[in-house]
N, C-alpha and C positions, 0 to 999 in steps of 0.2 A: 735726443740722447747722442752723445759722442760715440764714435766707433772707429776701429782701425782694422784694415785688411792687411794680412801678411801673406806672402807667397803669391804665385801666379799660375801654378799648375792646377789642373782640374782635380777636384776631390774624387779619388777612386777608392775610398774606404767603403767596404760593403759588409753586409751581415749575413750570417748563416745561422738562423735561429736567434735566440735572445742572448746567448753567451759566447758567440764566436764572431770575431771581426777580422777581416783580412783586406789586403790591398790587391786590387785587380791588376795583375801584371804578367808579362810573359816570363818573368823570372820567378822561379819557385822560391818561396820563403825559406829562410835558413835559420830563423830564430822564433821561438814562441815565448811571448811575454805574458805571464799570468798576473792579471791585476784583479784581485778579489776573485770573483767567480767568472770573470770574462777572460777568454783567451784571445790574444792578438797574434796572428801569423804575419810576421814582418820580415824585413831584410836588415842585416847587421850594418852594412856600410852607412846608410843615411843616419841611422840612430847613433852609432858609435862616434861619428864625426862631430857630434854636437853635445854629447852627454858623457860626462866623466863617470857618473854612477853606473850607467849601463856598460861602460867599458869594463869596470871592475866586476860587475855581475856576470858578464859574458865570459870574462877570463876565468872566473871561478867555475862556471859551468863547463868550460872547455876542459879544465883539468879533471873534471869528473866525467868526461865524455858524454856530456848532456847538452842538448840545444834549448832546454827550457830554463827560463829565469822567472823568479817569483817576486812580485812587488805587492805587498799586502797593506802597506801603510802610507802610500803616496797621498798627499793632500788632494782632495777632490775626486779620488777614486778613478774609475775607468774613463769618465768623461774628461777630467783634466788631463789624464795621460794621453788620450786620443788627440787633444789639442796640441800637446807637445810633439807627438809623433807626426802629425800632419805638418807641423812647422819643419821638422827634420826632413821630410820628403819634399818640402817646397810647395806643398799644396795650399790653396787659398784657405785662410783661417780668419774669421771675423771676431775681434775682441770688442767687448763693450763693458758697461759698468757692472753687469751681472756676472760675467765670467772672468773678468780680468784678474781678480784677486786669487781665485783658485788656480788659474793658469800660472800666475806669478809664483805661488807657493809650490806648485808641481814642478816648475822649471828650477826652483831652488833645490828641491829634493833631488832632481835628476842631474844637478850640477851643470846647467847650461849657461856657463859664464863666458866672458870675453877671453879668458885665458885659453880656452880650447878652440874657439873660433870667433873672429871678429863679427860683430853684428848678430850675436847670438840672441836667443829669446829673452833672457833676463834684461838685457840692455834695451831691446825694443819695447818691452812692456814698461820699463821705468820711464822711457821717453814719453810713451803714451800717457802714463799717469800724470807726469809733471806738466806736460804741454797741453793736455786736454781735460782729463778727468778732474784733476784738482782745481781746474779753472772753471769748472761747471758746478753751479750750485746744487742742482738736484742729483747729478751724477755722483758728486762727492758724498751725498747722504746715502745713496744706494750702495756705493762701494763700502762705506763705513758699516752698513748693515750686513754686508756679505762677509766681513771679517770675523763675524761671530763664530762661524764654523771652524775657522783656523786661527783662533785668537792667540794661541801661544806663539806660533811661527810668525804671525803678523806683528806681534809685539817685538819679536827679535829683529825682524826686518824693518821696524819702525814705520810700517805701513799705516797703522792705526793713528799714531801721533801725527804723521804728516797729513792724514785725512782730517783729523780733528782741527788741526791748525788752519787748514784751508777753509773749513766750514766757519770757524770762529772769526777768521779774517773777513769773510764775506758778510757775516752777521754784524760785524763792527764797522762796516763801511758807511760813509755818509749816504743817506737815502737818496740824495740827488744823483748819485752815481750808480744806483741799482737799475740795470737795464736787462735783467734776465727774468724769466718767469718764476712765479712763486705761488704757493697756495694761500688763499685768504678768503675763507668762507664766512667770516664773521661780518656783522653789519658795518657797512662803510658809510662815510659821510657822503652827502649828495654830490659834492664836487669830485669825490673819488670815483663815483660811478658815472660821471658825466651828466648827472641829472640836475645840476645847478642851473636854474633859468638864466642867471646872469652870464653864463658862458656862451649863450647863443648857439648851442649845439656843438660847440668845440670841446672835445673831451680834455679835461685837465688831468695830466698824469701825475698825481700826487701819491707818493709811496708812503704808507704809514710806517711809523717808527718800529712797530712790532710785526713787520711784514714776514718775518722768518719763523715765528713761533709755532705755527701749525705744521710746517714741514719737519721741524725737529721733533715733534711729538710722535713721529713714526719710530724713533730710535728706542731700543731697549734701555732699561733704566740705568745700567752701568755706563753705557756709552753716552747716554743723555747727560748724566752727571758730569762726565769728563768734558763734554762740549760746553756746558753752561759754566763750569769752573774756568775753562780757558777763556770764554767770552768775558767773564767777570775780571779775570786777571789782566786783560788788555786795557781795562779801565775806560772804555769809550762808551759803551752802552749804559744808559741810565738804569738806576735801580727800579724805576717804575716799569721799564720794558722787561727787565729780568723777572719782576713779579708777574707780569702778564704772561710771560713764557711758562713759568711754573704753573700758573693757573690753567693755561691751555693744556698743559701736559696732564694735569690731574683730571680735567674733564674728559680727555681722550682715553686715559687709562682706566678710569672708574666709570663705567656706564651708569647713568642716572645720577651722577654726583651733583650736577647742576641743580637738580630738583630735590636733593637731599635724600635720594634713594640709593642705598649701597648694596651692590650685588658682588660678593666676593667668592669666586669659584676656587681660586687657589689662595688660601689665607696667608701662607708664608710669603708668597710672591707679592701679594698686595701689601703686606706689612713692610716689605723691603722698599716697595715703591713709595709708600707713604712716608717712611723714615727719610728717604732721599729727598722727597719734596719739602719736608720740613727743614731738612739740613740746608737746602738750596735757597730758602727764603731770604731775601735781602734783609739786612739788619736795620735799615732805615724804616722809621715808622711811616705807615700810610702807603707803602709800595704795593700792598695787596689789601683788599677790602676786609673789613671786620667780618662781614658775612662769609667770605671765603675761608677765613681762618676758623670760624665756628663750624663750617662744614668739615674742615680737616679734623677738628677736635671730635666731632661726632664720629667720623670714620676711624679715628684713632681709638676711641673708646670701644667701638664695635669690633675692631680688629685686635683689641687688647695689645696695642703695639708697645707698651712699656711706659714707665714713668718719665723717661727723659723727653720723649716726643710730646707727651701730654703737658709736662711742665713748661716746655718751650712755647707751646701753643697758648697755654693759659697766660703766660707772661706777655706774649704779643697781643693777645686779645684785650687784656687789661690795659694796655697802653693806648688803645683806641676804642674803648668800650662805648663811648658816646655815639659811635657810628652804628652800633648794633640795632637790630630790631627784636621785637618780642619773640617772633617765630624762630629767629636764629638761636635764641637762648633755650628754647624748649628741647633740651637734649634728653633723650630717653635714658632712663636708668638701666643699668645692667640687670639681667635676669637674676632674681633672688634678692634684689635690694629692698623690695617691699613697696617703694614709692614708684609713681609713674615716671617722674622726671628726676634727673640728677641735679638736685639742689646744691649738693656739696661742691661740685665743680664750679657752679655759678658763684658761690661764696668765695672760692679761691680767686676767680677772675675779678670780683669786686674788691678783694683785698689788694690785688695788684694795682687796680685803678686808684685806690685810696692812698697807696704808698707813693704815688707820684706827687702827692702833696706833703710828704713827710721826709723828703730827702734832706740829709744833713752831711756836713763834711767837717773834719777837724781842722782848726786853724790855730796858728801860733799867736798867742797874745803876749803881753809884757812878760819878760823872763822866758823861761822854757816851758811854762805850763801849757798844756794842750787843752783848749776848751772847745766844746762842740757848739758851733754856730749854725743854727738852722737856716737853710736857704728859704727865700720866699716861696710860698706854694705856687706850683706851676699849673694847677688846675683852675681854669676859668670858671666863673659863676655859671656861664652858659653850659659848660661841660657837666658841671654838677647837676644842674637843673635837668638836662637831658637824661642823665643816668638815673636820677630820682624818678622821673616819669617812666623810664624803661623798667626799673625795678617794680614800680607800682603796677604796671601792666603785666609784668611777669608773675607777680604775686597773685593777681586776679586769675591768671590761667592755672597756675599750680594749685590754687585753692580748691579747684574742682576735683582734685585727687582725694578721695575719701580716706586714703591711708597716709596723707601728709600730716606729720606730727606738728602740733602747735609750736614747739620749740624751733623747728626749722623755719616756719613762717615768720615768727617773731624775730628770730635771729637775723634773718635776711633783711627784714624791714628796719630793724634798729641800726643796721650798718649805714643806712642813708638817712637816718632820722635828723641829722644836723645839716643835711643838704638844703639849699634854699628851694622853697616851694611856694609860689604865690597862692596856690590852692591845694586842698587836701582831698579833692574829689576822687583822685586816683586811688589813694590808700583806703578811703572809705569804701569804694567799690570792691577792693580786694577783701577788706574785712567782712563786708556784707556777703560776699561770695563764700568766704570760709565759714561764716556762721550758717549760711544756707546749707552747705554740704556737710557740716559737722554739727548737727543739732544737739548731739548728746554731750557737748563739752560742759564743764562745770561752771559755776558762777565766777569762781576766781579766774578761770581761764578766759571767760568772756570779758571780765574786767581787764585782764592783762592785754588781750588783743586790741580792745577798744582804746587803751591808753596810747596806742601808736598814732591815733588821729587827733588833730587839733580842730575842735568844733568851730573855732573862730575863723578857720580858713575854708569852710565849706561854702560852696556857691548857693545861690537861692534855690536852684533846682535840687541840689543835694540835700539842703535843709528840709525842703518840702518832702522829700522822700524819707529822710531820717525820722521825722516826727510821726510818720505813719508806719515805721518799720518795727514789727513785733519781735524781730530778732535782736534788737539792740537792748542793752540794759537800761533801766529807767534813768540812771544817773546821766547817761549820754543823751537821752531824749530831753531831760530837763535842761541840760547844758545848751542844747541846740535851741530850745524854746526861749530860754532866757536871753541868749545871745541875739536871736532874731528880734526880740523886743528892744534890746539895747541898740541894735543897729538901726532899727526903724525910728528910734527916738533921737539918734545922733544928729547933730546939726549938719547941714549940707556943707560939703567941702572939708569937713574935719576928718581926721584919720579914724579908722575903725577902733573903737574903745576896747579896753580889756574887759573880760568878763568880771562880774562881781566876785569878791573874795569868797563868798559863800559857795558860789558855783565851782570855783577852782578847787575848793576843799573837798568837792565830791570825789576827786581822784585819790584821796587818802582817807584814812579812818580817823582823822583828827577833828572832824566837825563836832561841835557841842562841847560842853564842859566835862563830860565823862565818857571815855571810850566804851566802858563796860555798859553804860546805859544806852549806847547807840549801836551795839553789835548787831542785834537783830535787824535794826533799820538799815545798816550798811549792807547786810546780806540781801535785804529786799531791794536796795538800790541797784545791786549787781544782777538781780534777776531780770529775765526778759520781760518786756512790757506787753500787756495784753491790749487788745483793741479798745476795751472799755477804759482802761487806765490811760491810754494815749489820748482819747477824746476828753476825758476828764481833766488831764493835765493841760491840754491846750486851752480848754475853756477857763480853767482856774488862772492860768498865767495871763491870759488876755484880760480878765477882770482885774487882776492885781496891778498890771501895768497901766490900765486905764485909770485906776484909782490913784496910782502913785506917779502918773506921767510927769507931773511938774517937779517931782523931787529930783530927777536926774539933772535938771538944768538950773534949778533955783536954790535948792537946799544945800547945806554944806556937806562935807564928807561924812560927818558922824550921822547925819540924818539919812544919807544914802545907805550907809552901812546898816543902820537899824532897819531900813526898809527892806534891804536884801535879806537880812536875818529873819525878819518877819515873814517874808515870802517863802524862805526856805523852811521855816517852821511849819507853815501851812502845807507845803508840799510833802513834808515828812509826815505830818499828821494825816494827810490824805492817803499816804501810802500805808502807814502803820495800821490804820483802822479799816478793815475790810467792811465793817458795818456802814461806813460812810458811803462807800461805793454802792452797796446794796440800797442804801437810802436814796442815793441820787437816782438810781434807775427805777425805784418803786414809787417815789413821790412824783407824780407827773402833773399835778395841778394844785393851785391854791397857795402853795408855799413860796413859789419862785420869787414873786415881786416883793413880798413882805420880808424875805430873808436875804435879799440881794445885798444889803448893806453890811452884812456880817459874813464875809466869805470864809472865815475860819471854821464856821460850823457846817456850811454846805455851799454848793455852787450857786452862783447868782442866776437870775432869770435868763441871761444871755447864754449861760452854759447849758441850761435845760433845753433851750431852743436848739442849741447845737447838737445836744445829745439826741433830741428827737429827729432832727433833720438829717443827721449823718448816719447812714446805714452801716451796720457792722460789716467789716471787710471779710470776704470769704477766702481770699488767697493771700499769699505772701508776696511782699514787694521786694524788688531787686533792681538795682541800677547796673547790674552786671550785663 
């Protein structure tokens, strides 16, 4: 730390109790200066020779035949006045970063200028500030912090602006020229710590570009804001480093912020800090991580900091949503919302992400007509895929909330329904979790949520789970079973074929020649499958595909369609008649082999064997 000693005489100030200070001298004091509740018994001559303010006060006191003067509002109080008084006596005074500002303000208050005496206190302090303090990195920060107590006078004397400019200039200097100490407790690279084995024990002094961010985190928010703005205006420091500085400040000011735990003792103060952090964020995309932005959004919601800060954060998060993680998006809903997580804010973020692909600008065409020409989408397929996976995982987590309405789940899922997904295992997992946690939803709701999933895009493992899943509607189980048979019969190297038309029609009420005749059947298709129905359907489909295996490759399209319709009719007949199911399970012998050729009446022998060998499942299955 830099310091300056003034004067050469020994310090003879002494105390008599807590409120009396005097100079030990053979000469009796002839003036009493009252500073607050402290009395100073001093001598007029050394004081009046250097202070215009004391000259006026003593003159006024003499007119009133009084030797007491009163100073109640001097900056720094008794301590700062004593520094000035010692300087007047020529006693040794040590100035440093902690007391130089109050001494400078007190000297200004007392009028200790060059006009009354050359080499007065104000001049000497200004020389010390410019030649030493403002050239020292850490001393400049300390001095800037001490201006808080005398902010108005420091502003008038331009002490704050000079200090800020000194700090900003050092932060903007080339790292190769940094030769002063700084705080850097974050993880360093091996070569920065001298641990690089290639250096043969010789320490490499590599200064990180963000070497200054931790030291500035000591500043109060208003001064910090001014320093960062000044650094930005110099245009030398990169936006990435500015972003790192803002991040470090948030971690320092909000305990537990890095772990997503927010403890706000003074809500109004924390709200001001958060608003400043958001305002200081660099405008360039990627200067801070999406995870950090989402932490800020959580804090903003917790603090109820207002719509402007939240809207700005939502905008920035949406611009780099593909970088987010599922845990980052799990933002707790405010008290009284009813749901566990704030799904609405995630929807707003997703809307911003999707708007990146819909930018348009007006362009002049022939004549004066303005036509809107859409720009090419700027979202890459990789970004869309990452966001689709992110939303699938998010849906799986929020589906565990028993109070989550179906409309919120479906609405969020539909926003990314057109995004490319090689597989639908993620959305299946989310649907299964929702059905598990909301067993009381209606058949129509069960149908609605299952339409979010494309059975053609389920993996083998997901299909194996789905065909045993009692939570799924029968229509979905049949789709999965049919598709598995089609995929198994597809020629090697060919693309995955589409599902038969009859299976696709399960997603609507249009199957058959008359909707009124199939209403009850449609309701049964949307009902959850039982364990017995699942086993029967698997066996029936296996028998059907074995019998019609050659049709897919050799017969023409009409024959294939007829086979599909025949299969569907059998499945519907199997579902419509509960007596068939009871017959399957009651007839355990004698009938199987004789009736195996007519699977429209009962299951074949292979199905009976499966029914016998497959135990009834006791629990519910989930891939969540």
